[in-house]
Structures are given as C-alpha cells and as structure tokens.
PyMOL Python script that loads the backbone (N, CA, C, O; Angstrom):
from pymol import cmd

cmd.read_pdbstr("""\
ATOM      1  N   MET A   1     -16.923  10.396 -13.843  1.00  0.00           N
ATOM      2  CA  MET A   1     -15.573  10.483 -14.030  1.00  0.00           C
ATOM      3  C   MET A   1     -14.865   9.384 -13.393  1.00  0.00           C
ATOM      4  O   MET A   1     -15.001   9.095 -12.205  1.00  0.00           O
ATOM      5  N   ALA A   2     -14.037   8.726 -14.285  1.00  0.00           N
ATOM      6  CA  ALA A   2     -13.177   7.550 -13.749  1.00  0.00           C
ATOM      7  C   ALA A   2     -12.079   7.882 -12.904  1.00  0.00           C
ATOM      8  O   ALA A   2     -11.465   8.931 -13.095  1.00  0.00           O
ATOM      9  N   VAL A   3     -11.772   7.104 -11.999  1.00  0.00           N
ATOM     10  CA  VAL A   3     -10.758   7.213 -11.143  1.00  0.00           C
ATOM     11  C   VAL A   3      -9.301   6.945 -11.844  1.00  0.00           C
ATOM     12  O   VAL A   3      -9.158   5.827 -12.338  1.00  0.00           O
ATOM     13  N   ASP A   4      -8.349   7.744 -11.924  1.00  0.00           N
ATOM     14  CA  ASP A   4      -7.041   7.325 -12.544  1.00  0.00           C
ATOM     15  C   ASP A   4      -6.421   6.275 -11.798  1.00  0.00           C
ATOM     16  O   ASP A   4      -6.745   6.275 -10.611  1.00  0.00           O
ATOM     17  N   LEU A   5      -5.472   5.213 -12.218  1.00  0.00           N
ATOM     18  CA  LEU A   5      -4.797   4.165 -11.627  1.00  0.00           C
ATOM     19  C   LEU A   5      -3.838   4.871 -10.640  1.00  0.00           C
ATOM     20  O   LEU A   5      -3.720   4.453  -9.488  1.00  0.00           O
ATOM     21  N   ASN A   6      -3.152   5.949 -11.099  1.00  0.00           N
ATOM     22  CA  ASN A   6      -2.016   6.589 -10.192  1.00  0.00           C
ATOM     23  C   ASN A   6      -2.771   7.204  -8.952  1.00  0.00           C
ATOM     24  O   ASN A   6      -2.192   7.217  -7.866  1.00  0.00           O
ATOM     25  N   GLN A   7      -4.056   7.716  -9.077  1.00  0.00           N
ATOM     26  CA  GLN A   7      -4.789   8.345  -7.893  1.00  0.00           C
ATOM     27  C   GLN A   7      -5.296   7.214  -7.045  1.00  0.00           C
ATOM     28  O   GLN A   7      -5.329   7.310  -5.818  1.00  0.00           O
ATOM     29  N   LEU A   8      -5.639   6.284  -7.605  1.00  0.00           N
ATOM     30  CA  LEU A   8      -6.039   5.200  -6.767  1.00  0.00           C
ATOM     31  C   LEU A   8      -4.941   4.400  -6.126  1.00  0.00           C
ATOM     32  O   LEU A   8      -5.138   3.924  -5.007  1.00  0.00           O
ATOM     33  N   ALA A   9      -3.861   4.224  -6.714  1.00  0.00           N
ATOM     34  CA  ALA A   9      -2.633   3.806  -5.950  1.00  0.00           C
ATOM     35  C   ALA A   9      -2.290   4.736  -4.825  1.00  0.00           C
ATOM     36  O   ALA A   9      -2.160   4.239  -3.706  1.00  0.00           O
ATOM     37  N   ASP A  10      -2.123   6.057  -4.991  1.00  0.00           N
ATOM     38  CA  ASP A  10      -2.049   7.114  -3.961  1.00  0.00           C
ATOM     39  C   ASP A  10      -2.826   6.945  -2.732  1.00  0.00           C
ATOM     40  O   ASP A  10      -2.410   6.970  -1.574  1.00  0.00           O
ATOM     41  N   GLU A  11      -4.027   6.770  -3.164  1.00  0.00           N
ATOM     42  CA  GLU A  11      -5.269   6.387  -1.920  1.00  0.00           C
ATOM     43  C   GLU A  11      -4.791   5.119  -1.304  1.00  0.00           C
ATOM     44  O   GLU A  11      -4.832   5.135  -0.074  1.00  0.00           O
ATOM     45  N   MET A  12      -4.393   4.134  -1.797  1.00  0.00           N
ATOM     46  CA  MET A  12      -4.095   3.027  -1.134  1.00  0.00           C
ATOM     47  C   MET A  12      -2.807   3.142  -0.353  1.00  0.00           C
ATOM     48  O   MET A  12      -2.679   2.545   0.716  1.00  0.00           O
ATOM     49  N   PHE A  13      -1.888   3.868  -0.842  1.00  0.00           N
ATOM     50  CA  PHE A  13      -0.547   4.008  -0.227  1.00  0.00           C
ATOM     51  C   PHE A  13      -0.935   4.836   1.104  1.00  0.00           C
ATOM     52  O   PHE A  13      -0.519   4.424   2.187  1.00  0.00           O
ATOM     53  N   LYS A  14      -1.737   6.010   1.032  1.00  0.00           N
ATOM     54  CA  LYS A  14      -2.248   6.671   2.113  1.00  0.00           C
ATOM     55  C   LYS A  14      -2.884   5.860   3.182  1.00  0.00           C
ATOM     56  O   LYS A  14      -2.623   6.122   4.357  1.00  0.00           O
ATOM     57  N   MET A  15      -3.838   4.730   2.820  1.00  0.00           N
ATOM     58  CA  MET A  15      -4.444   4.045   3.701  1.00  0.00           C
ATOM     59  C   MET A  15      -3.586   3.231   4.624  1.00  0.00           C
ATOM     60  O   MET A  15      -3.695   3.213   5.850  1.00  0.00           O
ATOM     61  N   VAL A  16      -2.616   2.477   3.814  1.00  0.00           N
ATOM     62  CA  VAL A  16      -1.493   1.778   4.411  1.00  0.00           C
ATOM     63  C   VAL A  16      -0.643   2.463   5.351  1.00  0.00           C
ATOM     64  O   VAL A  16      -0.331   2.061   6.472  1.00  0.00           O
ATOM     65  N   GLU A  17      -0.275   3.611   4.749  1.00  0.00           N
ATOM     66  CA  GLU A  17       0.859   4.604   5.455  1.00  0.00           C
ATOM     67  C   GLU A  17       0.203   5.140   6.883  1.00  0.00           C
ATOM     68  O   GLU A  17       0.912   5.252   7.883  1.00  0.00           O
ATOM     69  N   GLU A  18      -0.969   5.406   6.892  1.00  0.00           N
ATOM     70  CA  GLU A  18      -1.843   5.809   8.150  1.00  0.00           C
ATOM     71  C   GLU A  18      -1.652   4.980   9.208  1.00  0.00           C
ATOM     72  O   GLU A  18      -1.455   5.461  10.324  1.00  0.00           O
ATOM     73  N   VAL A  19      -1.685   3.624   9.000  1.00  0.00           N
ATOM     74  CA  VAL A  19      -1.623   2.642  10.227  1.00  0.00           C
ATOM     75  C   VAL A  19      -0.332   1.963  10.330  1.00  0.00           C
ATOM     76  O   VAL A  19      -0.181   0.923  10.970  1.00  0.00           O
ATOM     77  N   HIS A  20       0.568   2.547   9.712  1.00  0.00           N
ATOM     78  CA  HIS A  20       1.870   1.858   9.692  1.00  0.00           C
ATOM     79  C   HIS A  20       2.417   1.768  11.031  1.00  0.00           C
ATOM     80  O   HIS A  20       2.444   2.774  11.739  1.00  0.00           O
ATOM     81  N   GLY A  21       2.896   0.546  11.481  1.00  0.00           N
ATOM     82  CA  GLY A  21       3.504   0.025  12.663  1.00  0.00           C
ATOM     83  C   GLY A  21       2.401  -0.222  13.771  1.00  0.00           C
ATOM     84  O   GLY A  21       2.712  -0.467  14.937  1.00  0.00           O
ATOM     85  N   VAL A  22       0.982  -0.134  13.294  1.00  0.00           N
ATOM     86  CA  VAL A  22       0.008  -0.374  14.458  1.00  0.00           C
ATOM     87  C   VAL A  22      -0.723  -1.589  13.741  1.00  0.00           C
ATOM     88  O   VAL A  22      -1.059  -2.580  14.390  1.00  0.00           O
ATOM     89  N   LYS A  23      -0.951  -1.478  12.411  1.00  0.00           N
ATOM     90  CA  LYS A  23      -1.945  -2.477  12.012  1.00  0.00           C
ATOM     91  C   LYS A  23      -1.346  -2.841  10.528  1.00  0.00           C
ATOM     92  O   LYS A  23      -0.641  -2.036   9.920  1.00  0.00           O
ATOM     93  N   LYS A  24      -1.697  -4.141   9.997  1.00  0.00           N
ATOM     94  CA  LYS A  24      -1.307  -4.465   8.631  1.00  0.00           C
ATOM     95  C   LYS A  24      -2.720  -4.708   7.823  1.00  0.00           C
ATOM     96  O   LYS A  24      -3.773  -5.033   8.371  1.00  0.00           O
ATOM     97  N   TYR A  25      -2.572  -4.529   6.677  1.00  0.00           N
ATOM     98  CA  TYR A  25      -3.706  -4.790   5.868  1.00  0.00           C
ATOM     99  C   TYR A  25      -3.768  -5.848   4.924  1.00  0.00           C
ATOM    100  O   TYR A  25      -2.835  -5.799   4.123  1.00  0.00           O
ATOM    101  N   LYS A  26      -4.547  -6.774   4.757  1.00  0.00           N
ATOM    102  CA  LYS A  26      -4.513  -7.649   3.618  1.00  0.00           C
ATOM    103  C   LYS A  26      -4.809  -7.078   2.593  1.00  0.00           C
ATOM    104  O   LYS A  26      -5.603  -6.145   2.714  1.00  0.00           O
ATOM    105  N   PRO A  27      -4.335  -7.384   1.318  1.00  0.00           N
ATOM    106  CA  PRO A  27      -4.621  -6.658   0.137  1.00  0.00           C
ATOM    107  C   PRO A  27      -6.195  -6.769  -0.359  1.00  0.00           C
ATOM    108  O   PRO A  27      -6.604  -5.984  -1.215  1.00  0.00           O
ATOM    109  N   SER A  28      -6.969  -7.669   0.151  1.00  0.00           N
ATOM    110  CA  SER A  28      -8.401  -7.684  -0.257  1.00  0.00           C
ATOM    111  C   SER A  28      -9.032  -6.634   0.503  1.00  0.00           C
ATOM    112  O   SER A  28      -9.955  -5.962   0.043  1.00  0.00           O
ATOM    113  N   ASP A  29      -8.460  -6.450   1.875  1.00  0.00           N
ATOM    114  CA  ASP A  29      -9.002  -5.421   2.737  1.00  0.00           C
ATOM    115  C   ASP A  29      -8.880  -4.055   1.904  1.00  0.00           C
ATOM    116  O   ASP A  29      -9.857  -3.311   1.823  1.00  0.00           O
ATOM    117  N   VAL A  30      -7.827  -3.783   1.372  1.00  0.00           N
ATOM    118  CA  VAL A  30      -7.516  -2.580   0.601  1.00  0.00           C
ATOM    119  C   VAL A  30      -8.414  -2.389  -0.423  1.00  0.00           C
ATOM    120  O   VAL A  30      -9.069  -1.353  -0.534  1.00  0.00           O
ATOM    121  N   PHE A  31      -8.508  -3.595  -1.400  1.00  0.00           N
ATOM    122  CA  PHE A  31      -9.284  -3.443  -2.588  1.00  0.00           C
ATOM    123  C   PHE A  31     -10.681  -3.295  -2.020  1.00  0.00           C
ATOM    124  O   PHE A  31     -11.299  -2.412  -2.616  1.00  0.00           O
ATOM    125  N   LYS A  32     -11.352  -3.862  -1.086  1.00  0.00           N
ATOM    126  CA  LYS A  32     -12.662  -3.671  -0.500  1.00  0.00           C
ATOM    127  C   LYS A  32     -12.924  -2.257  -0.032  1.00  0.00           C
ATOM    128  O   LYS A  32     -14.021  -1.760  -0.288  1.00  0.00           O
ATOM    129  N   ALA A  33     -12.058  -1.603   0.597  1.00  0.00           N
ATOM    130  CA  ALA A  33     -12.116  -0.237   0.979  1.00  0.00           C
ATOM    131  C   ALA A  33     -12.082   0.713  -0.361  1.00  0.00           C
ATOM    132  O   ALA A  33     -12.862   1.659  -0.472  1.00  0.00           O
ATOM    133  N   MET A  34     -11.315   0.452  -1.161  1.00  0.00           N
ATOM    134  CA  MET A  34     -11.210   1.342  -2.430  1.00  0.00           C
ATOM    135  C   MET A  34     -12.395   1.213  -3.255  1.00  0.00           C
ATOM    136  O   MET A  34     -12.847   2.218  -3.803  1.00  0.00           O
ATOM    137  N   VAL A  35     -13.036  -0.105  -3.424  1.00  0.00           N
ATOM    138  CA  VAL A  35     -14.267  -0.286  -4.149  1.00  0.00           C
ATOM    139  C   VAL A  35     -15.309   0.505  -3.295  1.00  0.00           C
ATOM    140  O   VAL A  35     -15.941   1.384  -3.880  1.00  0.00           O
ATOM    141  N   LYS A  36     -15.508   0.319  -2.198  1.00  0.00           N
ATOM    142  CA  LYS A  36     -16.298   1.006  -1.280  1.00  0.00           C
ATOM    143  C   LYS A  36     -16.448   2.597  -1.473  1.00  0.00           C
ATOM    144  O   LYS A  36     -17.507   3.219  -1.554  1.00  0.00           O
ATOM    145  N   LYS A  37     -15.228   3.073  -1.525  1.00  0.00           N
ATOM    146  CA  LYS A  37     -15.024   4.526  -1.645  1.00  0.00           C
ATOM    147  C   LYS A  37     -15.346   4.855  -3.093  1.00  0.00           C
ATOM    148  O   LYS A  37     -16.056   5.829  -3.342  1.00  0.00           O
ATOM    149  N   TYR A  38     -14.827   4.042  -4.115  1.00  0.00           N
ATOM    150  CA  TYR A  38     -14.897   4.822  -5.365  1.00  0.00           C
ATOM    151  C   TYR A  38     -15.731   4.061  -6.206  1.00  0.00           C
ATOM    152  O   TYR A  38     -15.743   4.324  -7.409  1.00  0.00           O
ATOM    153  N   GLY A  39     -16.513   3.051  -5.699  1.00  0.00           N
ATOM    154  CA  GLY A  39     -17.456   2.284  -6.625  1.00  0.00           C
ATOM    155  C   GLY A  39     -18.328   2.919  -7.409  1.00  0.00           C
ATOM    156  O   GLY A  39     -18.790   2.368  -8.408  1.00  0.00           O
ATOM    157  N   ASP A  40     -18.651   4.139  -7.051  1.00  0.00           N
ATOM    158  CA  ASP A  40     -19.779   4.903  -7.661  1.00  0.00           C
ATOM    159  C   ASP A  40     -19.145   5.394  -9.109  1.00  0.00           C
ATOM    160  O   ASP A  40     -19.838   5.733 -10.069  1.00  0.00           O
ATOM    161  N   GLU A  41     -17.685   5.368  -9.088  1.00  0.00           N
ATOM    162  CA  GLU A  41     -17.070   6.070 -10.171  1.00  0.00           C
ATOM    163  C   GLU A  41     -16.369   4.855 -10.777  1.00  0.00           C
ATOM    164  O   GLU A  41     -15.246   5.055 -11.238  1.00  0.00           O
ATOM    165  N   GLY A  42     -16.830   3.742 -10.833  1.00  0.00           N
ATOM    166  CA  GLY A  42     -16.597   2.602 -11.709  1.00  0.00           C
ATOM    167  C   GLY A  42     -15.322   1.813 -11.421  1.00  0.00           C
ATOM    168  O   GLY A  42     -14.792   1.028 -12.207  1.00  0.00           O
ATOM    169  N   VAL A  43     -14.834   2.164 -10.017  1.00  0.00           N
ATOM    170  CA  VAL A  43     -13.694   1.238  -9.685  1.00  0.00           C
ATOM    171  C   VAL A  43     -14.063  -0.125  -9.259  1.00  0.00           C
ATOM    172  O   VAL A  43     -15.069  -0.309  -8.575  1.00  0.00           O
ATOM    173  N   ASP A  44     -13.377  -0.985  -9.593  1.00  0.00           N
ATOM    174  CA  ASP A  44     -13.461  -2.589  -9.323  1.00  0.00           C
ATOM    175  C   ASP A  44     -12.269  -3.264  -9.073  1.00  0.00           C
ATOM    176  O   ASP A  44     -11.163  -2.753  -9.249  1.00  0.00           O
ATOM    177  N   LYS A  45     -12.461  -4.411  -8.662  1.00  0.00           N
ATOM    178  CA  LYS A  45     -11.286  -5.231  -8.078  1.00  0.00           C
ATOM    179  C   LYS A  45     -10.005  -5.339  -9.054  1.00  0.00           C
ATOM    180  O   LYS A  45      -8.811  -5.251  -8.765  1.00  0.00           O
ATOM    181  N   LYS A  46     -10.624  -5.556 -10.296  1.00  0.00           N
ATOM    182  CA  LYS A  46      -9.327  -5.621 -11.207  1.00  0.00           C
ATOM    183  C   LYS A  46      -8.442  -4.315 -11.435  1.00  0.00           C
ATOM    184  O   LYS A  46      -7.252  -4.392 -11.743  1.00  0.00           O
ATOM    185  N   GLN A  47      -9.107  -3.127 -11.261  1.00  0.00           N
ATOM    186  CA  GLN A  47      -8.409  -1.765 -11.244  1.00  0.00           C
ATOM    187  C   GLN A  47      -7.588  -1.778  -9.922  1.00  0.00           C
ATOM    188  O   GLN A  47      -6.414  -1.409  -9.898  1.00  0.00           O
ATOM    189  N   CYS A  48      -8.204  -2.185  -8.912  1.00  0.00           N
ATOM    190  CA  CYS A  48      -7.483  -2.166  -7.642  1.00  0.00           C
ATOM    191  C   CYS A  48      -6.234  -3.187  -7.808  1.00  0.00           C
ATOM    192  O   CYS A  48      -5.167  -2.739  -7.388  1.00  0.00           O
ATOM    193  N   LYS A  49      -6.213  -4.254  -8.256  1.00  0.00           N
ATOM    194  CA  LYS A  49      -5.050  -4.969  -8.597  1.00  0.00           C
ATOM    195  C   LYS A  49      -3.974  -4.169  -9.293  1.00  0.00           C
ATOM    196  O   LYS A  49      -2.836  -4.010  -8.851  1.00  0.00           O
ATOM    197  N   SER A  50      -4.447  -3.678 -10.432  1.00  0.00           N
ATOM    198  CA  SER A  50      -3.639  -2.950 -11.218  1.00  0.00           C
ATOM    199  C   SER A  50      -2.839  -1.778 -10.506  1.00  0.00           C
ATOM    200  O   SER A  50      -1.671  -1.496 -10.773  1.00  0.00           O
ATOM    201  N   ALA A  51      -3.623  -1.138  -9.567  1.00  0.00           N
ATOM    202  CA  ALA A  51      -3.004  -0.023  -8.698  1.00  0.00           C
ATOM    203  C   ALA A  51      -2.083  -0.616  -7.811  1.00  0.00           C
ATOM    204  O   ALA A  51      -0.988  -0.070  -7.672  1.00  0.00           O
ATOM    205  N   MET A  52      -2.368  -1.717  -7.147  1.00  0.00           N
ATOM    206  CA  MET A  52      -1.596  -2.403  -6.171  1.00  0.00           C
ATOM    207  C   MET A  52      -0.202  -2.861  -6.678  1.00  0.00           C
ATOM    208  O   MET A  52       0.812  -2.980  -5.990  1.00  0.00           O
ATOM    209  N   ARG A  53      -0.348  -3.121  -8.142  1.00  0.00           N
ATOM    210  CA  ARG A  53       0.729  -3.614  -8.703  1.00  0.00           C
ATOM    211  C   ARG A  53       1.842  -2.393  -9.025  1.00  0.00           C
ATOM    212  O   ARG A  53       3.046  -2.642  -9.072  1.00  0.00           O
ATOM    213  N   ILE A  54       1.360  -1.200  -9.214  1.00  0.00           N
ATOM    214  CA  ILE A  54       2.008  -0.054  -9.419  1.00  0.00           C
ATOM    215  C   ILE A  54       2.861   0.114  -8.240  1.00  0.00           C
ATOM    216  O   ILE A  54       4.081   0.249  -8.333  1.00  0.00           O
ATOM    217  N   LEU A  55       2.211   0.105  -7.117  1.00  0.00           N
ATOM    218  CA  LEU A  55       2.724   0.331  -5.747  1.00  0.00           C
ATOM    219  C   LEU A  55       3.877  -0.744  -5.550  1.00  0.00           C
ATOM    220  O   LEU A  55       4.906  -0.293  -5.046  1.00  0.00           O
ATOM    221  N   ILE A  56       3.868  -1.776  -5.794  1.00  0.00           N
ATOM    222  CA  ILE A  56       4.605  -3.142  -5.355  1.00  0.00           C
ATOM    223  C   ILE A  56       5.740  -2.877  -6.584  1.00  0.00           C
ATOM    224  O   ILE A  56       6.917  -3.026  -6.253  1.00  0.00           O
ATOM    225  N   ASP A  57       5.533  -2.598  -7.597  1.00  0.00           N
ATOM    226  CA  ASP A  57       6.581  -2.371  -8.698  1.00  0.00           C
ATOM    227  C   ASP A  57       7.468  -1.262  -8.301  1.00  0.00           C
ATOM    228  O   ASP A  57       8.694  -1.363  -8.332  1.00  0.00           O
ATOM    229  N   SER A  58       6.829  -0.187  -7.924  1.00  0.00           N
ATOM    230  CA  SER A  58       7.769   1.067  -7.502  1.00  0.00           C
ATOM    231  C   SER A  58       8.321   0.979  -6.221  1.00  0.00           C
ATOM    232  O   SER A  58       8.925   1.937  -5.740  1.00  0.00           O
ATOM    233  N   GLU A  59       8.148  -0.274  -5.508  1.00  0.00           N
ATOM    234  CA  GLU A  59       8.558  -0.564  -4.030  1.00  0.00           C
ATOM    235  C   GLU A  59       8.171   0.517  -3.084  1.00  0.00           C
ATOM    236  O   GLU A  59       8.958   0.848  -2.196  1.00  0.00           O
ATOM    237  N   ARG A  60       6.840   1.173  -3.234  1.00  0.00           N
ATOM    238  CA  ARG A  60       6.477   2.206  -2.256  1.00  0.00           C
ATOM    239  C   ARG A  60       5.589   1.200  -1.158  1.00  0.00           C
ATOM    240  O   ARG A  60       5.418   1.586  -0.002  1.00  0.00           O
ATOM    241  N   LEU A  61       5.095   0.003  -1.587  1.00  0.00           N
ATOM    242  CA  LEU A  61       4.677  -1.057  -0.601  1.00  0.00           C
ATOM    243  C   LEU A  61       5.270  -2.419  -1.024  1.00  0.00           C
ATOM    244  O   LEU A  61       5.688  -2.749  -2.133  1.00  0.00           O
ATOM    245  N   VAL A  62       5.205  -3.141   0.138  1.00  0.00           N
ATOM    246  CA  VAL A  62       5.833  -4.540  -0.276  1.00  0.00           C
ATOM    247  C   VAL A  62       4.767  -5.511   0.189  1.00  0.00           C
ATOM    248  O   VAL A  62       3.853  -5.091   0.898  1.00  0.00           O
ATOM    249  N   TYR A  63       4.832  -6.811  -0.175  1.00  0.00           N
ATOM    250  CA  TYR A  63       4.059  -7.914   0.402  1.00  0.00           C
ATOM    251  C   TYR A  63       4.829  -8.600   1.357  1.00  0.00           C
ATOM    252  O   TYR A  63       5.974  -9.012   1.175  1.00  0.00           O
ATOM    253  N   THR A  64       4.138  -8.711   2.411  1.00  0.00           N
ATOM    254  CA  THR A  64       4.943  -9.633   3.613  1.00  0.00           C
ATOM    255  C   THR A  64       4.077 -10.828   3.847  1.00  0.00           C
ATOM    256  O   THR A  64       2.850 -10.740   3.843  1.00  0.00           O
ATOM    257  N   TYR A  65       4.734 -11.969   4.056  1.00  0.00           N
ATOM    258  CA  TYR A  65       4.197 -13.297   4.313  1.00  0.00           C
ATOM    259  C   TYR A  65       4.486 -13.722   5.697  1.00  0.00           C
ATOM    260  O   TYR A  65       5.593 -14.195   5.955  1.00  0.00           O
ATOM    261  N   PHE A  66       3.451 -13.575   6.738  1.00  0.00           N
ATOM    262  CA  PHE A  66       3.430 -14.162   8.027  1.00  0.00           C
ATOM    263  C   PHE A  66       1.963 -14.382   8.485  1.00  0.00           C
ATOM    264  O   PHE A  66       1.151 -13.478   8.681  1.00  0.00           O
ATOM    265  N   ASN A  67       1.729 -15.777   8.635  1.00  0.00           N
ATOM    266  CA  ASN A  67       0.280 -16.109   8.822  1.00  0.00           C
ATOM    267  C   ASN A  67      -0.721 -15.287   7.866  1.00  0.00           C
ATOM    268  O   ASN A  67      -1.733 -14.694   8.240  1.00  0.00           O
ATOM    269  N   GLY A  68      -0.274 -15.369   6.678  1.00  0.00           N
ATOM    270  CA  GLY A  68      -1.118 -14.606   5.758  1.00  0.00           C
ATOM    271  C   GLY A  68      -0.323 -13.879   4.692  1.00  0.00           C
ATOM    272  O   GLY A  68       0.905 -13.974   4.716  1.00  0.00           O
ATOM    273  N   SER A  69      -0.940 -13.146   3.739  1.00  0.00           N
ATOM    274  CA  SER A  69      -0.406 -12.095   3.045  1.00  0.00           C
ATOM    275  C   SER A  69      -0.774 -10.790   3.285  1.00  0.00           C
ATOM    276  O   SER A  69      -1.980 -10.546   3.243  1.00  0.00           O
ATOM    277  N   TRP A  70       0.110  -9.764   3.564  1.00  0.00           N
ATOM    278  CA  TRP A  70      -0.117  -8.380   3.968  1.00  0.00           C
ATOM    279  C   TRP A  70       0.581  -7.520   2.983  1.00  0.00           C
ATOM    280  O   TRP A  70       1.477  -7.939   2.251  1.00  0.00           O
ATOM    281  N   VAL A  71       0.126  -6.262   2.993  1.00  0.00           N
ATOM    282  CA  VAL A  71       1.083  -5.230   2.394  1.00  0.00           C
ATOM    283  C   VAL A  71       1.089  -4.249   3.568  1.00  0.00           C
ATOM    284  O   VAL A  71       0.298  -4.058   4.492  1.00  0.00           O
ATOM    285  N   GLU A  72       2.295  -3.672   3.202  1.00  0.00           N
ATOM    286  CA  GLU A  72       2.978  -2.744   4.171  1.00  0.00           C
ATOM    287  C   GLU A  72       3.874  -1.930   3.600  1.00  0.00           C
ATOM    288  O   GLU A  72       4.151  -2.076   2.410  1.00  0.00           O
ATOM    289  N   LEU A  73       4.465  -0.937   4.376  1.00  0.00           N
ATOM    290  CA  LEU A  73       5.720   0.111   3.838  1.00  0.00           C
ATOM    291  C   LEU A  73       6.844  -0.918   4.059  1.00  0.00           C
ATOM    292  O   LEU A  73       6.927  -1.802   4.911  1.00  0.00           O
ATOM    293  N   PRO A  74       7.691  -0.569   3.064  1.00  0.00           N
ATOM    294  CA  PRO A  74       9.031  -1.437   3.102  1.00  0.00           C
ATOM    295  C   PRO A  74       9.916  -1.036   4.361  1.00  0.00           C
ATOM    296  O   PRO A  74      10.179   0.137   4.626  1.00  0.00           O
ATOM    297  N   GLY A  75      10.324  -2.059   5.069  1.00  0.00           N
ATOM    298  CA  GLY A  75      11.046  -1.776   6.303  1.00  0.00           C
ATOM    299  C   GLY A  75      12.699  -1.352   5.915  1.00  0.00           C
ATOM    300  O   GLY A  75      13.189  -1.608   4.815  1.00  0.00           O
ATOM    301  N   GLU A  76      13.287  -0.809   6.791  1.00  0.00           N
ATOM    302  CA  GLU A  76      14.824  -0.577   6.869  1.00  0.00           C
ATOM    303  C   GLU A  76      15.417  -1.656   7.632  1.00  0.00           C
ATOM    304  O   GLU A  76      15.144  -1.795   8.824  1.00  0.00           O
ATOM    305  N   GLU A  77      16.116  -2.337   7.091  1.00  0.00           N
ATOM    306  CA  GLU A  77      16.927  -3.585   7.709  1.00  0.00           C
ATOM    307  C   GLU A  77      18.393  -3.051   7.985  1.00  0.00           C
ATOM    308  O   GLU A  77      19.025  -2.328   7.214  1.00  0.00           O
ATOM    309  N   GLY A  78      18.852  -3.551   9.273  1.00  0.00           N
ATOM    310  CA  GLY A  78      20.302  -3.609   9.681  1.00  0.00           C
ATOM    311  C   GLY A  78      20.945  -2.375   9.324  1.00  0.00           C
ATOM    312  O   GLY A  78      20.541  -1.323   9.820  1.00  0.00           O
ATOM    313  N   ALA A  79      21.983  -2.398   8.448  1.00  0.00           N
ATOM    314  CA  ALA A  79      23.153  -1.194   8.018  1.00  0.00           C
ATOM    315  C   ALA A  79      22.238  -0.001   7.636  1.00  0.00           C
ATOM    316  O   ALA A  79      22.561   1.107   8.062  1.00  0.00           O
ATOM    317  N   ALA A  80      21.167  -0.122   6.900  1.00  0.00           N
ATOM    318  CA  ALA A  80      20.524   0.883   6.332  1.00  0.00           C
ATOM    319  C   ALA A  80      19.820   1.664   7.387  1.00  0.00           C
ATOM    320  O   ALA A  80      19.971   2.885   7.335  1.00  0.00           O
ATOM    321  N   LYS A  81      19.081   1.174   8.331  1.00  0.00           N
ATOM    322  CA  LYS A  81      18.506   1.686   9.427  1.00  0.00           C
ATOM    323  C   LYS A  81      19.503   2.362  10.317  1.00  0.00           C
ATOM    324  O   LYS A  81      19.255   3.491  10.740  1.00  0.00           O
ATOM    325  N   ALA A  82      20.572   1.768  10.617  1.00  0.00           N
ATOM    326  CA  ALA A  82      21.646   2.347  11.496  1.00  0.00           C
ATOM    327  C   ALA A  82      22.283   3.745  10.695  1.00  0.00           C
ATOM    328  O   ALA A  82      22.625   4.755  11.309  1.00  0.00           O
ATOM    329  N   ALA A  83      22.353   3.618   9.486  1.00  0.00           N
ATOM    330  CA  ALA A  83      22.972   4.691   8.723  1.00  0.00           C
ATOM    331  C   ALA A  83      21.773   5.886   8.583  1.00  0.00           C
ATOM    332  O   ALA A  83      22.087   7.071   8.692  1.00  0.00           O
ATOM    333  N   ASN A  84      20.685   5.562   8.388  1.00  0.00           N
ATOM    334  CA  ASN A  84      19.672   6.713   8.529  1.00  0.00           C
ATOM    335  C   ASN A  84      19.456   7.343   9.829  1.00  0.00           C
ATOM    336  O   ASN A  84      19.215   8.548   9.887  1.00  0.00           O
ATOM    337  N   GLU A  85      19.532   6.547  10.978  1.00  0.00           N
ATOM    338  CA  GLU A  85      19.319   6.989  12.105  1.00  0.00           C
ATOM    339  C   GLU A  85      20.795   7.976  12.596  1.00  0.00           C
ATOM    340  O   GLU A  85      20.708   8.951  13.343  1.00  0.00           O
ATOM    341  N   ALA A  86      21.905   7.546  12.086  1.00  0.00           N
ATOM    342  CA  ALA A  86      22.975   8.476  12.286  1.00  0.00           C
ATOM    343  C   ALA A  86      23.014   9.614  11.545  1.00  0.00           C
ATOM    344  O   ALA A  86      23.650  10.557  12.017  1.00  0.00           O
ATOM    345  N   ALA A  87      22.414   9.757  10.365  1.00  0.00           N
ATOM    346  CA  ALA A  87      22.382  10.795   9.653  1.00  0.00           C
ATOM    347  C   ALA A  87      21.372  11.678   9.988  1.00  0.00           C
ATOM    348  O   ALA A  87      21.474  12.789   9.467  1.00  0.00           O
ATOM    349  N   ASN A  88      20.223  11.448  10.868  1.00  0.00           N
ATOM    350  CA  ASN A  88      19.265  12.273  11.485  1.00  0.00           C
ATOM    351  C   ASN A  88      19.605  12.721  12.736  1.00  0.00           C
ATOM    352  O   ASN A  88      18.752  13.340  13.373  1.00  0.00           O
ATOM    353  N   LYS A  89      20.723  12.520  13.224  1.00  0.00           N
ATOM    354  CA  LYS A  89      21.258  13.140  14.442  1.00  0.00           C
ATOM    355  C   LYS A  89      21.882  14.308  14.340  1.00  0.00           C
ATOM    356  O   LYS A  89      22.341  14.852  15.344  1.00  0.00           O
TER     357      LYS A  89
END
""", "prot")
cmd.dss("prot")
cmd.show_as("cartoon", "prot")
cmd.util.cbc("prot")
cmd.orient("prot")
C-alpha cells in the first residue's frame, strides 16, 4: 500500500515539530528519514520533495538559510509575537 503525500507531509511535520527550538533539519535529512521509514511502501526522494512542497506552500514549514539550508517551523516576529503573548495572559 502506497503512502499518501499528505500522510507523508504530516510525518515530516511531526519530525520537525518534535525538535523545534532544539535542533534543525536539513531537507535531505528529512527525506532520508522518510525513505528509511517508508521505503518498503515505495516512498522515494521524489515523493518526499513533493510532500515537502506541500508543507512549504501551506506555510506549515519554512526554509531558513544560515550556514546551509534548513527546514523549521515558521517563527513569530516582533508585533505578532507580542500580540500572541498578550492574548495568552
């Protein structure tokens, strides 16, 4: 049974979310982990790229560029962060 692209995207998101603030993943590291996990079900690098594109396009994950290319959760900047902190009090 083949893995659905949305299911693969959700697994990638969970992987990145679990280490948010502690570690960053390179896209290739995420792809390798998914191929290792779902390779028996026919998942390859091309499908992983498509699933990553779903996450990037929906803004669930973002690419960051600092000494390399990374994928991580989008951050809250400036006024948006202050507004969310005030709303949570």
